[in-house]
Each structure stands twice: as C-alpha cells, then as structure tokens.
N, CA, C, O and the ligand as a Tripos MOL2 file, in Angstrom:
@<TRIPOS>MOLECULE
protein
  269   267    68     0     0
PROTEIN
NO_CHARGES

@<TRIPOS>ATOM
      1 N           0.8360   -1.2000    0.0000 N.3       1 MET1
      2 CA          0.0000    0.0000    0.0000 C.3       1 MET1
      3 C           0.8760    1.2570    0.0000 C.2       1 MET1
      4 O           1.6020    1.5110    0.9610 O.2       1 MET1
      5 N           0.8070    2.0130   -1.0420 N.am      2 ALA2
      6 CA          1.6350    3.2110   -1.1570 C.3       2 ALA2
      7 C           0.9500    4.4120   -0.5330 C.2       2 ALA2
      8 O           1.5620    5.4690   -0.3780 O.2       2 ALA2
      9 N          -0.3040    4.2580   -0.1800 N.am      3 ASP3
     10 CA         -1.0990    5.3770    0.2880 C.3       3 ASP3
     11 C          -0.9840    5.5620    1.7970 C.2       3 ASP3
     12 O          -1.8990    5.2300    2.5500 O.2       3 ASP3
     13 N           0.1700    6.1050    2.2260 N.am      4 HIS4
     14 CA          0.3620    6.3280    3.6530 C.3       4 HIS4
     15 C          -0.3610    7.5830    4.0840 C.2       4 HIS4
     16 O          -0.3350    8.6000    3.3910 O.2       4 HIS4
     17 N          -1.0110    7.5030    5.2410 N.am      5 LYS5
     18 CA         -1.6630    8.6650    5.8250 C.3       5 LYS5
     19 C          -0.5860    9.5830    6.4000 C.2       5 LYS5
     20 O           0.4510    9.1350    6.8880 O.2       5 LYS5
     21 N          -0.8690   10.8760    6.3240 N.am      6 ARG6
     22 CA          0.0530   11.8390    6.8980 C.3       6 ARG6
     23 C          -0.6650   12.7280    7.8970 C.2       6 ARG6
     24 O          -1.8620   12.9870    7.7750 O.2       6 ARG6
     25 N           0.0790   13.1880    8.8810 N.am      7 CYS7
     26 CA         -0.4550   14.1190    9.8770 C.3       7 CYS7
     27 C          -0.9790   15.3700    9.1720 C.2       7 CYS7
     28 O          -0.2970   15.9310    8.3140 O.2       7 CYS7
     29 N          -2.1920   15.8090    9.5320 N.am      8 ILE8
     30 CA         -2.7620   16.9760    8.8660 C.3       8 ILE8
     31 C          -2.0780   18.2570    9.3190 C.2       8 ILE8
     32 O          -2.2720   19.3090    8.7100 O.2       8 ILE8
     33 N          -1.2910   18.1840   10.3660 N.am      9 GLU9
     34 CA         -0.5960   19.3720   10.8600 C.3       9 GLU9
     35 C           0.8190   19.4780   10.2950 C.2       9 GLU9
     36 O           1.1770   20.4930    9.6970 O.2       9 GLU9
     37 N           1.6170   18.4370   10.4840 N.am     10 CYS10
     38 CA          3.0420   18.5420   10.1470 C.3      10 CYS10
     39 C           3.4480   17.6250    8.9960 C.2      10 CYS10
     40 O           4.6130   17.6100    8.5980 O.2      10 CYS10
     41 N           2.5100   16.8730    8.4640 N.am     11 ARG11
     42 CA          2.7340   16.0110    7.2900 C.3      11 ARG11
     43 C           3.6680   14.8310    7.5550 C.2      11 ARG11
     44 O           4.1530   14.1950    6.6190 O.2      11 ARG11
     45 N           3.9150   14.5480    8.8120 N.am     12 THR12
     46 CA          4.6790   13.3530    9.1590 C.3      12 THR12
     47 C           3.9040   12.1120    8.7310 C.2      12 THR12
     48 O           2.6780   12.0730    8.8380 O.2      12 THR12
     49 N           4.6070   11.1180    8.2570 N.am     13 GLU13
     50 CA          3.9520    9.8670    7.8990 C.3      13 GLU13
     51 C           3.4640    9.1720    9.1750 C.2      13 GLU13
     52 O           4.1910    9.0990   10.1670 O.2      13 GLU13
     53 N           2.2460    8.6720    9.1400 N.am     14 LEU14
     54 CA          1.6450    8.1190   10.3490 C.3      14 LEU14
     55 C           1.8040    6.6050   10.4320 C.2      14 LEU14
     56 O           1.7560    5.8850    9.4350 O.2      14 LEU14
     57 N           1.9930    6.1620   11.6690 N.am     15 LEU15
     58 CA          2.0070    4.7260   11.9400 C.3      15 LEU15
     59 C           0.6040    4.2980   12.3580 C.2      15 LEU15
     60 O          -0.2460    5.1340   12.6660 O.2      15 LEU15
     61 N           0.3780    3.0110   12.3650 N.am     16 ALA16
     62 CA         -0.9330    2.4850   12.7460 C.3      16 ALA16
     63 C          -1.3200    2.9420   14.1530 C.2      16 ALA16
     64 O          -2.4880    3.2260   14.4190 O.2      16 ALA16
     65 N          -0.3390    3.0120   15.0470 N.am     17 ASP17
     66 CA         -0.6130    3.4500   16.4230 C.3      17 ASP17
     67 C          -1.0890    4.8920   16.4750 C.2      17 ASP17
     68 O          -1.9870    5.2310   17.2450 O.2      17 ASP17
     69 N          -0.4830    5.7390   15.6500 N.am     18 ASP18
     70 CA         -0.8720    7.1500   15.6250 C.3      18 ASP18
     71 C          -2.3470    7.2720   15.2570 C.2      18 ASP18
     72 O          -3.1000    8.0250   15.8750 O.2      18 ASP18
     73 N          -2.7330    6.5260   14.2520 N.am     19 ILE19
     74 CA         -4.1070    6.5650   13.7720 C.3      19 ILE19
     75 C          -5.0600    5.9950   14.8140 C.2      19 ILE19
     76 O          -6.1350    6.5440   15.0550 O.2      19 ILE19
     77 N          -4.6580    4.8970   15.4240 N.am     20 ALA20
     78 CA         -5.5220    4.2510   16.4080 C.3      20 ALA20
     79 C          -5.7520    5.1410   17.6280 C.2      20 ALA20
     80 O          -6.8730    5.2410   18.1260 O.2      20 ALA20
     81 N          -4.6830    5.7910   18.1100 N.am     21 ILE21
     82 CA         -4.8510    6.6060   19.3130 C.3      21 ILE21
     83 C          -5.6440    7.8720   18.9880 C.2      21 ILE21
     84 O          -6.3810    8.3740   19.8360 O.2      21 ILE21
     85 N          -5.5000    8.3800   17.7860 N.am     22 HIS22
     86 CA         -6.3180    9.5230   17.3760 C.3      22 HIS22
     87 C          -7.7940    9.1200   17.3730 C.2      22 HIS22
     88 O          -8.6530    9.8490   17.8680 O.2      22 HIS22
     89 N          -8.0640    7.9620   16.8120 N.am     23 ARG23
     90 CA         -9.4580    7.4740   16.7830 C.3      23 ARG23
     91 C          -9.9930    7.3260   18.1960 C.2      23 ARG23
     92 O         -11.1390    7.6630   18.4920 O.2      23 ARG23
     93 N          -9.1180    6.8050   19.0680 N.am     24 LYS24
     94 CA         -9.5260    6.5440   20.4400 C.3      24 LYS24
     95 C          -9.7980    7.8450   21.1980 C.2      24 LYS24
     96 O         -10.7910    7.9530   21.9160 O.2      24 LYS24
     97 N          -8.9180    8.8240   21.0350 N.am     25 LEU25
     98 CA         -8.9770   10.0220   21.8730 C.3      25 LEU25
     99 C          -9.7730   11.1540   21.2430 C.2      25 LEU25
    100 O         -10.3140   11.9990   21.9560 O.2      25 LEU25
    101 N          -9.8530   11.1830   19.9260 N.am     26 VAL26
    102 CA        -10.4560   12.3380   19.2700 C.3      26 VAL26
    103 C         -11.7690   11.9740   18.5910 C.2      26 VAL26
    104 O         -12.8260   12.4970   18.9440 O.2      26 VAL26
    105 N         -11.6960   11.0880   17.6280 N.am     27 ASP27
    106 CA        -12.8940   10.8050   16.8410 C.3      27 ASP27
    107 C         -12.7520    9.4440   16.1820 C.2      27 ASP27
    108 O         -11.8880    9.2300   15.3320 O.2      27 ASP27
    109 N         -13.6000    8.5520   16.5860 N.am     28 ARG28
    110 CA        -13.5120    7.1810   16.1230 C.3      28 ARG28
    111 C         -13.7120    7.0610   14.6090 C.2      28 ARG28
    112 O         -13.1760    6.1520   13.9760 O.2      28 ARG28
    113 N         -14.4830    7.9810   14.0390 N.am     29 GLY29
    114 CA        -14.7580    7.9030   12.6130 C.3      29 GLY29
    115 C         -13.8650    8.8050   11.7820 C.2      29 GLY29
    116 O         -14.1420    9.0530   10.6090 O.2      29 GLY29
    117 N         -12.7930    9.2950   12.3920 N.am     30 ALA30
    118 CA        -11.9270   10.2600   11.7060 C.3      30 ALA30
    119 C         -11.3040    9.6740   10.4470 C.2      30 ALA30
    120 O         -11.0050    8.4820   10.3780 O.2      30 ALA30
    121 N         -11.1170   10.5310    9.4580 N.am     31 SER31
    122 CA        -10.4180   10.0980    8.2580 C.3      31 SER31
    123 C          -9.1350   10.9100    8.0680 C.2      31 SER31
    124 O          -8.3330   10.6220    7.1800 O.2      31 SER31
    125 N          -8.9520   11.9360    8.9200 N.am     32 GLU32
    126 CA         -7.7040   12.6900    8.9280 C.3      32 GLU32
    127 C          -7.1570   12.6420   10.3400 C.2      32 GLU32
    128 O          -7.9110   12.6410   11.3130 O.2      32 GLU32
    129 N          -5.8250   12.6010   10.4420 N.am     33 PHE33
    130 CA         -5.2330   12.3020   11.7420 C.3      33 PHE33
    131 C          -4.0500   13.1930   12.0670 C.2      33 PHE33
    132 O          -3.3950   13.7370   11.1790 O.2      33 PHE33
    133 N          -3.7880   13.3320   13.3770 N.am     34 PHE34
    134 CA         -2.5680   13.9530   13.8550 C.3      34 PHE34
    135 C          -1.5610   12.8780   14.2150 C.2      34 PHE34
    136 O          -1.9340   11.7680   14.5960 O.2      34 PHE34
    137 N          -0.2870   13.2090   14.0950 N.am     35 CYS35
    138 CA          0.7420   12.3270   14.6320 C.3      35 CYS35
    139 C           0.7310   12.4650   16.1550 C.2      35 CYS35
    140 O           0.0270   13.3210   16.6910 O.2      35 CYS35
    141 N           1.4900   11.6460   16.8410 N.am     36 ILE36
    142 CA          1.4810   11.6620   18.3000 C.3      36 ILE36
    143 C           1.9290   13.0230   18.8420 C.2      36 ILE36
    144 O           1.3580   13.5240   19.8110 O.2      36 ILE36
    145 N           2.9370   13.6120   18.2260 N.am     37 ASP37
    146 CA          3.4370   14.9040   18.7000 C.3      37 ASP37
    147 C           2.3790   15.9980   18.5990 C.2      37 ASP37
    148 O           2.1700   16.7550   19.5470 O.2      37 ASP37
    149 N           1.7230   16.0780   17.4670 N.am     38 CYS38
    150 CA          0.7030   17.1110   17.2680 C.3      38 CYS38
    151 C          -0.5120   16.8340   18.1450 C.2      38 CYS38
    152 O          -1.1210   17.7610   18.6800 O.2      38 CYS38
    153 N          -0.8570   15.5840   18.2900 N.am     39 LEU39
    154 CA         -1.9880   15.2090   19.1280 C.3      39 LEU39
    155 C          -1.7210   15.6150   20.5790 C.2      39 LEU39
    156 O          -2.5990   16.1550   21.2510 O.2      39 LEU39
    157 N          -0.5110   15.3520   21.0530 N.am     40 ALA40
    158 CA         -0.1370   15.7080   22.4250 C.3      40 ALA40
    159 C          -0.2490   17.2220   22.6060 C.2      40 ALA40
    160 O          -0.7450   17.6900   23.6310 O.2      40 ALA40
    161 N           0.2090   17.9840   21.6170 N.am     41 ARG41
    162 CA          0.1450   19.4400   21.7090 C.3      41 ARG41
    163 C          -1.3130   19.8960   21.7750 C.2      41 ARG41
    164 O          -1.6610   20.7750   22.5630 O.2      41 ARG41
    165 N          -2.1490   19.2990   20.9500 N.am     42 LYS42
    166 CA         -3.5740   19.6640   20.9240 C.3      42 LYS42
    167 C          -4.2440   19.3590   22.2540 C.2      42 LYS42
    168 O          -5.0750   20.1290   22.7340 O.2      42 LYS42
    169 N          -3.8780   18.2360   22.8400 N.am     43 LEU43
    170 CA         -4.5370   17.7920   24.0670 C.3      43 LEU43
    171 C          -3.8870   18.3910   25.3040 C.2      43 LEU43
    172 O          -4.3910   18.2300   26.4160 O.2      43 LEU43
    173 N          -2.7630   19.0850   25.1110 N.am     44 GLY44
    174 CA         -2.0900   19.7110   26.2380 C.3      44 GLY44
    175 C          -1.3690   18.7160   27.1220 C.2      44 GLY44
    176 O          -1.2060   18.9560   28.3190 O.2      44 GLY44
    177 N          -0.9390   17.6120   26.5570 N.am     45 CYS45
    178 CA         -0.1600   16.6560   27.3210 C.3      45 CYS45
    179 C           1.1350   16.3770   26.5650 C.2      45 CYS45
    180 O           1.4300   17.0330   25.5650 O.2      45 CYS45
    181 N           1.9030   15.4080   27.0400 N.am     46 THR46
    182 CA          3.1910   15.1340   26.4110 C.3      46 THR46
    183 C           3.1090   13.9060   25.5220 C.2      46 THR46
    184 O           2.1850   13.0990   25.6150 O.2      46 THR46
    185 N           4.0910   13.7970   24.6710 N.am     47 ARG47
    186 CA          4.2070   12.6360   23.8020 C.3      47 ARG47
    187 C           4.2870   11.3500   24.6280 C.2      47 ARG47
    188 O           3.7560   10.3070   24.2450 O.2      47 ARG47
    189 N           4.9700   11.4590   25.7750 N.am     48 GLU48
    190 CA          5.1060   10.2870   26.6490 C.3      48 GLU48
    191 C           3.7520    9.8430   27.1730 C.2      48 GLU48
    192 O           3.4870    8.6460   27.2860 O.2      48 GLU48
    193 N           2.8870   10.8120   27.4970 N.am     49 ASP49
    194 CA          1.5430   10.4720   27.9700 C.3      49 ASP49
    195 C           0.8030    9.6510   26.9210 C.2      49 ASP49
    196 O           0.1630    8.6470   27.2340 O.2      49 ASP49
    197 N           0.9020   10.0920   25.6860 N.am     50 ILE50
    198 CA          0.2100    9.3970   24.5930 C.3      50 ILE50
    199 C           0.7760    7.9910   24.4070 C.2      50 ILE50
    200 O           0.0390    7.0200   24.2360 O.2      50 ILE50
    201 N           2.1120    7.9100   24.4450 N.am     51 GLU51
    202 CA          2.7380    6.6020   24.2530 C.3      51 GLU51
    203 C           2.3730    5.6400   25.3800 C.2      51 GLU51
    204 O           2.2160    4.4370   25.1700 O.2      51 GLU51
    205 N           2.2420    6.2030   26.5800 N.am     52 ARG52
    206 CA          1.8420    5.3680   27.7040 C.3      52 ARG52
    207 C           0.4160    4.8520   27.4890 C.2      52 ARG52
    208 O           0.1160    3.6950   27.7860 O.2      52 ARG52
    209 N          -0.4420    5.7050   26.9800 N.am     53 LEU53
    210 CA         -1.8200    5.3060   26.6860 C.3      53 LEU53
    211 C          -1.8710    4.1940   25.6310 C.2      53 LEU53
    212 O          -2.6140    3.2220   25.7650 O.2      53 LEU53
    213 N          -1.0710    4.3620   24.5920 N.am     54 ILE54
    214 CA         -1.0270    3.3470   23.5390 C.3      54 ILE54
    215 C          -0.6080    2.0120   24.1450 C.2      54 ILE54
    216 O          -1.2000    0.9660   23.8750 O.2      54 ILE54
    217 N           0.4300    2.0850   24.9690 N.am     55 GLU55
    218 CA          0.9420    0.8840   25.6310 C.3      55 GLU55
    219 C          -0.1510    0.2470   26.4980 C.2      55 GLU55
    220 O          -0.3280   -0.9710   26.5180 O.2      55 GLU55
    221 N          -0.8740    1.1140   27.2090 N.am     56 TYR56
    222 CA         -1.9370    0.6560   28.1000 C.3      56 TYR56
    223 C          -3.0410   -0.0630   27.3150 C.2      56 TYR56
    224 O          -3.4600   -1.1640   27.6730 O.2      56 TYR56
    225 N          -3.4920    0.5730   26.2590 N.am     57 TYR57
    226 CA         -4.5710   -0.0190   25.4760 C.3      57 TYR57
    227 C          -4.1320   -1.3340   24.8510 C.2      57 TYR57
    228 O          -4.9080   -2.2850   24.7560 O.2      57 TYR57
    229 N          -2.8590   -1.3720   24.4230 N.am     58 ARG58
    230 CA         -2.3860   -2.5880   23.7750 C.3      58 ARG58
    231 C          -2.3020   -3.7310   24.7920 C.2      58 ARG58
    232 O          -2.6630   -4.8700   24.4940 O.2      58 ARG58
    233 N          -1.8220   -3.4080   25.9880 N.am     59 LYS59
    234 CA         -1.6460   -4.4270   27.0170 C.3      59 LYS59
    235 C          -2.9750   -4.9700   27.5060 C.2      59 LYS59
    236 O          -3.1560   -6.1820   27.6240 O.2      59 LYS59
    237 N          -3.9050   -4.0650   27.7900 N.am     60 THR60
    238 CA         -5.1760   -4.4960   28.3470 C.3      60 THR60
    239 C          -6.0540   -5.1500   27.2810 C.2      60 THR60
    240 O          -6.9150   -5.9740   27.5890 O.2      60 THR60
    241 N          -5.8240   -4.7720   26.0320 N.am     61 GLY61
    242 CA         -6.6300   -5.3430   24.9680 C.3      61 GLY61
    243 C          -8.0790   -4.8990   25.0140 C.2      61 GLY61
    244 O          -8.9480   -5.5200   24.4020 O.2      61 GLY61
    245 N          -8.3420   -3.7940   25.7610 N.am     62 VAL62
    246 CA         -9.7270   -3.3450   25.8830 C.3      62 VAL62
    247 C         -10.2010   -2.6430   24.6180 C.2      62 VAL62
    248 O         -11.4010   -2.5010   24.3810 O.2      62 VAL62
    249 N          -9.2570   -2.2140   23.8260 N.am     63 CYS63
    250 CA         -9.6610   -1.4490   22.6530 C.3      63 CYS63
    251 C          -9.3960   -2.2280   21.3850 C.2      63 CYS63
    252 O          -8.2760   -2.6730   21.1320 O.2      63 CYS63
    253 N         -10.4360   -2.3870   20.5950 N.am     64 SER64
    254 CA        -10.3230   -3.2000   19.3850 C.3      64 SER64
    255 C          -9.4990   -2.4940   18.3090 C.2      64 SER64
    256 O          -9.1650   -3.0920   17.2870 O.2      64 SER64
    257 N          -9.1690   -1.2090   18.5440 N.am     65 LEU65
    258 CA         -8.3540   -0.4880   17.5700 C.3      65 LEU65
    259 C          -6.8830   -0.8940   17.6730 C.2      65 LEU65
    260 O          -6.1050   -0.6990   16.7380 O.2      65 LEU65
    261 N          -6.5160   -1.4630   18.8270 N.am     66 PHE66
    262 CA         -5.1350   -1.8840   19.0370 C.3      66 PHE66
    263 C          -5.0530   -3.4080   19.0490 C.2      66 PHE66
    264 O          -5.2650   -4.0300   20.0900 O.2      66 PHE66
    265 N          -4.7610   -3.9900   17.9500 N.am     67 VAL67
    266 CA         -4.6990   -5.4450   17.9060 C.3      67 VAL67
    267 C          -3.3340   -5.8910   17.4210 C.2      67 VAL67
    268 O          -3.0780   -7.0900   17.3140 O.2      67 VAL67
    269 ZN          2.0420   16.0810   13.2620 Zn       68 ZN68
@<TRIPOS>BOND
     1     1     2 1
     2     2     3 1
     3     3     4 2
     4     3     5 am
     5     5     6 1
     6     6     7 1
     7     7     8 2
     8     7     9 am
     9     9    10 1
    10    10    11 1
    11    11    12 2
    12    11    13 am
    13    13    14 1
    14    14    15 1
    15    15    16 2
    16    15    17 am
    17    17    18 1
    18    18    19 1
    19    19    20 2
    20    19    21 am
    21    21    22 1
    22    22    23 1
    23    23    24 2
    24    23    25 am
    25    25    26 1
    26    26    27 1
    27    27    28 2
    28    27    29 am
    29    29    30 1
    30    30    31 1
    31    31    32 2
    32    31    33 am
    33    33    34 1
    34    34    35 1
    35    35    36 2
    36    35    37 am
    37    37    38 1
    38    38    39 1
    39    39    40 2
    40    39    41 am
    41    41    42 1
    42    42    43 1
    43    43    44 2
    44    43    45 am
    45    45    46 1
    46    46    47 1
    47    47    48 2
    48    47    49 am
    49    49    50 1
    50    50    51 1
    51    51    52 2
    52    51    53 am
    53    53    54 1
    54    54    55 1
    55    55    56 2
    56    55    57 am
    57    57    58 1
    58    58    59 1
    59    59    60 2
    60    59    61 am
    61    61    62 1
    62    62    63 1
    63    63    64 2
    64    63    65 am
    65    65    66 1
    66    66    67 1
    67    67    68 2
    68    67    69 am
    69    69    70 1
    70    70    71 1
    71    71    72 2
    72    71    73 am
    73    73    74 1
    74    74    75 1
    75    75    76 2
    76    75    77 am
    77    77    78 1
    78    78    79 1
    79    79    80 2
    80    79    81 am
    81    81    82 1
    82    82    83 1
    83    83    84 2
    84    83    85 am
    85    85    86 1
    86    86    87 1
    87    87    88 2
    88    87    89 am
    89    89    90 1
    90    90    91 1
    91    91    92 2
    92    91    93 am
    93    93    94 1
    94    94    95 1
    95    95    96 2
    96    95    97 am
    97    97    98 1
    98    98    99 1
    99    99   100 2
   100    99   101 am
   101   101   102 1
   102   102   103 1
   103   103   104 2
   104   103   105 am
   105   105   106 1
   106   106   107 1
   107   107   108 2
   108   107   109 am
   109   109   110 1
   110   110   111 1
   111   111   112 2
   112   111   113 am
   113   113   114 1
   114   114   115 1
   115   115   116 2
   116   115   117 am
   117   117   118 1
   118   118   119 1
   119   119   120 2
   120   119   121 am
   121   121   122 1
   122   122   123 1
   123   123   124 2
   124   123   125 am
   125   125   126 1
   126   126   127 1
   127   127   128 2
   128   127   129 am
   129   129   130 1
   130   130   131 1
   131   131   132 2
   132   131   133 am
   133   133   134 1
   134   134   135 1
   135   135   136 2
   136   135   137 am
   137   137   138 1
   138   138   139 1
   139   139   140 2
   140   139   141 am
   141   141   142 1
   142   142   143 1
   143   143   144 2
   144   143   145 am
   145   145   146 1
   146   146   147 1
   147   147   148 2
   148   147   149 am
   149   149   150 1
   150   150   151 1
   151   151   152 2
   152   151   153 am
   153   153   154 1
   154   154   155 1
   155   155   156 2
   156   155   157 am
   157   157   158 1
   158   158   159 1
   159   159   160 2
   160   159   161 am
   161   161   162 1
   162   162   163 1
   163   163   164 2
   164   163   165 am
   165   165   166 1
   166   166   167 1
   167   167   168 2
   168   167   169 am
   169   169   170 1
   170   170   171 1
   171   171   172 2
   172   171   173 am
   173   173   174 1
   174   174   175 1
   175   175   176 2
   176   175   177 am
   177   177   178 1
   178   178   179 1
   179   179   180 2
   180   179   181 am
   181   181   182 1
   182   182   183 1
   183   183   184 2
   184   183   185 am
   185   185   186 1
   186   186   187 1
   187   187   188 2
   188   187   189 am
   189   189   190 1
   190   190   191 1
   191   191   192 2
   192   191   193 am
   193   193   194 1
   194   194   195 1
   195   195   196 2
   196   195   197 am
   197   197   198 1
   198   198   199 1
   199   199   200 2
   200   199   201 am
   201   201   202 1
   202   202   203 1
   203   203   204 2
   204   203   205 am
   205   205   206 1
   206   206   207 1
   207   207   208 2
   208   207   209 am
   209   209   210 1
   210   210   211 1
   211   211   212 2
   212   211   213 am
   213   213   214 1
   214   214   215 1
   215   215   216 2
   216   215   217 am
   217   217   218 1
   218   218   219 1
   219   219   220 2
   220   219   221 am
   221   221   222 1
   222   222   223 1
   223   223   224 2
   224   223   225 am
   225   225   226 1
   226   226   227 1
   227   227   228 2
   228   227   229 am
   229   229   230 1
   230   230   231 1
   231   231   232 2
   232   231   233 am
   233   233   234 1
   234   234   235 1
   235   235   236 2
   236   235   237 am
   237   237   238 1
   238   238   239 1
   239   239   240 2
   240   239   241 am
   241   241   242 1
   242   242   243 1
   243   243   244 2
   244   243   245 am
   245   245   246 1
   246   246   247 1
   247   247   248 2
   248   247   249 am
   249   249   250 1
   250   250   251 1
   251   251   252 2
   252   251   253 am
   253   253   254 1
   254   254   255 1
   255   255   256 2
   256   255   257 am
   257   257   258 1
   258   258   259 1
   259   259   260 2
   260   259   261 am
   261   261   262 1
   262   262   263 1
   263   263   264 2
   264   263   265 am
   265   265   266 1
   266   266   267 1
   267   267   268 2
@<TRIPOS>SUBSTRUCTURE
     1 MET1         2 RESIDUE 1 A MET
     2 ALA2         6 RESIDUE 1 A ALA
     3 ASP3        10 RESIDUE 1 A ASP
     4 HIS4        14 RESIDUE 1 A HIS
     5 LYS5        18 RESIDUE 1 A LYS
     6 ARG6        22 RESIDUE 1 A ARG
     7 CYS7        26 RESIDUE 1 A CYS
     8 ILE8        30 RESIDUE 1 A ILE
     9 GLU9        34 RESIDUE 1 A GLU
    10 CYS10       38 RESIDUE 1 A CYS
    11 ARG11       42 RESIDUE 1 A ARG
    12 THR12       46 RESIDUE 1 A THR
    13 GLU13       50 RESIDUE 1 A GLU
    14 LEU14       54 RESIDUE 1 A LEU
    15 LEU15       58 RESIDUE 1 A LEU
    16 ALA16       62 RESIDUE 1 A ALA
    17 ASP17       66 RESIDUE 1 A ASP
    18 ASP18       70 RESIDUE 1 A ASP
    19 ILE19       74 RESIDUE 1 A ILE
    20 ALA20       78 RESIDUE 1 A ALA
    21 ILE21       82 RESIDUE 1 A ILE
    22 HIS22       86 RESIDUE 1 A HIS
    23 ARG23       90 RESIDUE 1 A ARG
    24 LYS24       94 RESIDUE 1 A LYS
    25 LEU25       98 RESIDUE 1 A LEU
    26 VAL26      102 RESIDUE 1 A VAL
    27 ASP27      106 RESIDUE 1 A ASP
    28 ARG28      110 RESIDUE 1 A ARG
    29 GLY29      114 RESIDUE 1 A GLY
    30 ALA30      118 RESIDUE 1 A ALA
    31 SER31      122 RESIDUE 1 A SER
    32 GLU32      126 RESIDUE 1 A GLU
    33 PHE33      130 RESIDUE 1 A PHE
    34 PHE34      134 RESIDUE 1 A PHE
    35 CYS35      138 RESIDUE 1 A CYS
    36 ILE36      142 RESIDUE 1 A ILE
    37 ASP37      146 RESIDUE 1 A ASP
    38 CYS38      150 RESIDUE 1 A CYS
    39 LEU39      154 RESIDUE 1 A LEU
    40 ALA40      158 RESIDUE 1 A ALA
    41 ARG41      162 RESIDUE 1 A ARG
    42 LYS42      166 RESIDUE 1 A LYS
    43 LEU43      170 RESIDUE 1 A LEU
    44 GLY44      174 RESIDUE 1 A GLY
    45 CYS45      178 RESIDUE 1 A CYS
    46 THR46      182 RESIDUE 1 A THR
    47 ARG47      186 RESIDUE 1 A ARG
    48 GLU48      190 RESIDUE 1 A GLU
    49 ASP49      194 RESIDUE 1 A ASP
    50 ILE50      198 RESIDUE 1 A ILE
    51 GLU51      202 RESIDUE 1 A GLU
    52 ARG52      206 RESIDUE 1 A ARG
    53 LEU53      210 RESIDUE 1 A LEU
    54 ILE54      214 RESIDUE 1 A ILE
    55 GLU55      218 RESIDUE 1 A GLU
    56 TYR56      222 RESIDUE 1 A TYR
    57 TYR57      226 RESIDUE 1 A TYR
    58 ARG58      230 RESIDUE 1 A ARG
    59 LYS59      234 RESIDUE 1 A LYS
    60 THR60      238 RESIDUE 1 A THR
    61 GLY61      242 RESIDUE 1 A GLY
    62 VAL62      246 RESIDUE 1 A VAL
    63 CYS63      250 RESIDUE 1 A CYS
    64 SER64      254 RESIDUE 1 A SER
    65 LEU65      258 RESIDUE 1 A LEU
    66 PHE66      262 RESIDUE 1 A PHE
    67 VAL67      266 RESIDUE 1 A VAL
    68 ZN68       269 GROUP 0 **** ****
C-alpha cells in the first residue's frame, strides 16, 4: 500500500498506532489524523503520555483499535 496517511498538521507519515490513538482520543470515525506529537500538543499533554496510553490499550486489549 503506497497510500500512507500523513499528519494533517506537520505532514509526518503516520504509523498504525498514531491513527488508532487519534481514533480513540479524538474521533472514532476520523479520516484525517494527527501524529502523536501534534496530538499531544492539541490535548495539552506530552508525547510520553500518549505513548503510555497506547501501551496501556495494547496491554489491556480493551480497545479493538489496538490489535
Ligand atoms: Zn504532526
């Protein structure tokens, strides 16, 4: 798949985790996404906070977006 999603703010290429956490925290039906850095800035938290959340969701398996 050559069609990589890019952050709508900084145009960074997005990973699956970036997209999943955006869906989780912002809008489940989103079709445009922020990278972790931009998302953290928008939410007023740090990149580490977001990464910890991703780790949490992946470990607990509570979220079907993280498989
Ligand atoms: Zn970005």
